[in-house]
N, C-alpha and C positions, 0 to 999 in steps of 0.2 A: 551553577553547573555549566560546563563548557557548551553543551548543546542547547541551552535555553537562554542564551544572551539575546538581548534586543539591540538592534541597530538604532543609534540615536543621532539625529541630525542636529547640529548646532548652527546658528543660534536657535533658541527657543526649545531645544530638546524634543523635536518632533519624533514620534515613535514610528518605527517601521516594523510591522509584524511579518513573520514568515511561516510558511508551511512547507515541509519537505517530506515526500512520500516515495518510498522505493517501489520497484515493480513487484507484482504478485507472483507467487510460485505456480508452476504448471502442475496439473493434476495427473493422477494415474489412470490407467486403462484396466479393463476387465475387473469389475467391482473395485474401481479405482478410488483411492482416497483423495480428499481435497487438498489443494495447494495452500500454503501459508500466505498470509497477507504481507504486503511490503511494509517496511519500517515506517514509523511515524515520528517526526520531530517537528516541534512548533514552539512559537511563543503563545501565551494565552490569547485567545480570540476575544475581541470586543473590549479589551481593557483600555484604560486611559491613564494619563499622567506620565510623568517623566521618571524613569528608573535612574537611581543614583549611578554616577560614573566615576566615583572615587577609586574603585578597584574593578578590574575585569579579570576573568579567568579564561585562559585558553589552554585546554588540555593540561590542566592542573598547574599551569605556570601563571603566577600573578603579575599583572602589569599595573603600574600606577596610571592615574587618569591621563589620557593623551588623546590626540586627535591626528587625523590624516587629512590631506587635502581632498577637496571635492575633485571629481573627475576620475574616481577610482572605478575600474571595471570589475564587476562581479560575474564570475563564470557560473553558469547554470547547467547542470547535467541532469537529464531526466532518464531514469532507468527503464529499460524495456521489460515487458512481462515475460515470464518464463514460458517456454513451449511445453505443452503437455505431452504425456507418453503417446507414442504412435499406436494406431489400432493393432489389435492382435491379442492372442491368449497368453503370450509370454513376451510382454513389452517392457523393456527397462524403464526405470524412473525417468521422468522428464527433467526440465531445467529449473533452477532457481531464478527468481527475478533479478533484475539489474539494480545497481546502486544509483540513487539520486543525491545531488549535493549542491551546495552553494559554497563558493570559495572566492577569496579576494585576490586581486592581482597585486596588492601592496605587500611587499616582502617584509616591511618593517613592523607591521602589526597585522598579522594574517587573521582572517576570519574563515572558519570552516564549520559547516554543518553537513552531516551525512546520514542518510537513511538507507540501510542495506536492503537487499531483496528478500522476498519471502521464500521459504523452503518448499521444494517440490513434494507433492503427495506420493505415497507409495503406490506401486502398480502390481497387478496380478496377484489376487488373493491366494493362489495356489503355491506361491514360491516361499511363503513363510519369511524367516529371517535370512535374507540374502542381500548382500551389499549392493548388487546391481538393481534391486527392485525396492529396496527400503526407501522410506521417506528421507528427506534432507532437512538439516538444521538451517535456519535462516533468521531473519528478523522475527517472523513467526514461523513455528515449525509446521512441516507437512504432516498430514494425518497418516494413520497406519491401516493396512489391510492384510488379512491372512494371519493364521495362528503363528505366534512368535514374532510377528512384524512389530518393531518398536515405533511408537509415536516419537516425534522429534521436538526438541526444545526450541524456544524462541530466544531472543537476545534481550537482556535486561534493558529496560527503558525504551524498547522499540516494539515489542510484541510478545505473544504468548505461545505456549506449546500446542502442538496438534492433538487431535482426538485419537483415542486408542481404538484398536479393533475390538468390536463388541461381541465377538463370537460369530457363529454361522447364521447369517452372513451380513455383517453390519460394519461396513467401512467407516473409518473416522474422517472427520473434516479437518481442514486447515485451521490453525490458530489465527486470531485476529489481533489488531493493535489494541483492542480493549478487553479481550477475554479469550480463554482457551477454546480449542476445537472440541467437538462432541461426537458421540456415536449413538445409534439406535434411538432416533434418527440422527444422521450426520449433518445437522445444520451447521453452517460455517460460524466460526468464532466472530463475535461482534467487533466492529471497528471502533473508531473514535470520531466524535463530532468536532468540526472546525468550520465556522461560518465565514462566508465571504460577503462583506458589506451588508450584513443583516440577513442574508439568505442562508438557510440551513443546509448543510451538507455533511455527509458521513463519508469516512475514508478508511481504507485498509481493512475491509472485512474478509474473513477467511472463506476459502472455497469449500463447497459442500461435498460430502461423500456420496458415492453412487448408491442406488437402491437395489435390493433383491428381496430379502426376507421382510424388510421394512421399506417404507417409502424412501425415495432419495432425499437427501438433505436440500434445504433451501439455502441460497447464498447468504453469507454473513452480512449484516448491515454495514455498508461501506463498499458496495460494488462487487461482492462475492458472486461467483458463477454458480448456477444451479447444477446439481448432479443429474445423471441419467439413470433410468428413464424418468421423464416427467410424467407423474401419475399420482393419483390419490392425494393431491395437495402438496406433493413434494416435487423438487426439481426446478424450482423457480429461481431466477437470478434476482439479486437485490436491486431495488430501484431508488435508493436514497442517496446515491452518490452523484458526482458531476456527470457521469454517464452510467447507464444501467448495465449491470451484469446480465448476461444472456441466459436463457433457460436451457436446461438439458433437453435433448430431443424426446418427444413423446414416445412412449412405449409401454410395455407391460412388465409387471413384477413377476418374480419366481419363474423366469424364463431366460432363454438365450436371445434377448431382445436386440442386442447389437446397436446401441445408440450412443451418440456423441455427448460428452459432457459440455456444459456451458462455459463461456469465457468470462473472466473477470472484466468488470467495466473499464473501458479505456480511461486512463489518467485518474484512476481511483486507487490503484495498488491492490485491488481485490484479487484473491486467489482463484484459480480455475476449479471447475466442478468435475468430479470423477466420472469417467466413462463407464458404461454398463458392462455386464457379462454379454459376449463371450469372446469372439475371435475376429470380428471384422467390423468396420464402421463404428468402432467403440473407443476412439481416442479420448484421452483426457483433455479437458479444456485448458486453453492458454490462460496465464495470469494477465491481469490488467496492467498496463504501463503505469509508471509513476507520474508525479507532478511536482512542480515547485510554484508556490504562490507568494508574491510580495504585495503588501498593502501599506500605503503611506499617504500622508497629506498631499494634496495637489501641489502645494507650494514647494514641496520637496521633490517633485517629479521632473526629471530632465527630458523625458521623451526619447532617450537614446537607448535603443534595444536592438538585439538581433534574435533570430529564432521565431519571429512572428507570434509573440504571446497574445493571448486574448486580453483585451484592455476593457475594464469596466470602471464606471464612476458610480459613487454612492456614498453612504454615510455609515459610520460605525456607531456603536452605542454611545449616546451622549453627544454625537456630532451633528452638525447642520447638514442640510441636504447637499448631496453631490460634492462633499468637501474632501473626499478621499479617492484614491485610484488603486485598483487591484490589477496586477500583472499576473496572468495565469499561464505559466510556461508548460505547454503540453509536449514540447520537444526541447532539446538542448539549445541554449542561446546565451546571451549576455545582457546585463543591464549596467549602464554607466551613470554614476551619480552626477549631479550638476557641477558646473565648473567653478562656482564661487562658494565661499564659506569653508566650513570644516566639518568633519564627520567624527563623532566620538563613539567609542564603544562603552 
């Protein structure tokens, strides 16, 4: 499949694994629904061995085995998290998350991987099915709130649909990269696991729905933000990602508690958590920004980067100590391959 190619360095066919996660969607306000998680695209983590290079596929176009010179610059884009709905009792839906991608500067054999942003969660339970307040479609769909408010679909291969409105008063959560959103309670959709040099991380968890009749949802595994109010075991941000999703503000259920939803974890693609009832200080949480990660053997690392990526050394499954390098791009930048040898797809 086009989005699951592995970059192969020749000679010796050294594998380079990648992870691309889009920005999470912003959540709704006033019994707001959770935002959908950012899209998730990756090679298998911790695998070993050389993938055959006799044929490669790029957007359904088959290429025969070929190589390009080292010294190719790869452009890294990291999507922003979507902004949640502003505080108020009639607040329009917030924003979807931004797109993350890797693309090659070589026009003869282009390489492109894209993870789109998560869909925004529905806002204001009292507006029902209204285009200005409904959830948005994205990599994972935003959750629904209010009678007649539709949950939104995800994108095949990137995420799942948001949670439905569960009746009075149970806002849905955002879908995650690994599973759909939920309601009653609106715990965020689960994300997906992708380890970095043997350390476990989860990515792209859905944002949780706000609480009222039932406790607020907890953020989906993979950096999802907690719904408001944080009370009775609900409203907690997820802590299994590169950075934690934040909690919804503490408050009380079955009341006009006016509390902010939690944010998706930075650079996890987690969705934002829904803001509580009623009319002030109840904004939906912002989605977490995306991330791009490249992992490869040290002997294939050029050291030429922009964008100030986090650099880690370690081992992958079956590898020796400190024989691999991970570049964790938390903002947009570039990586340029070494100047000698060739690069096969």
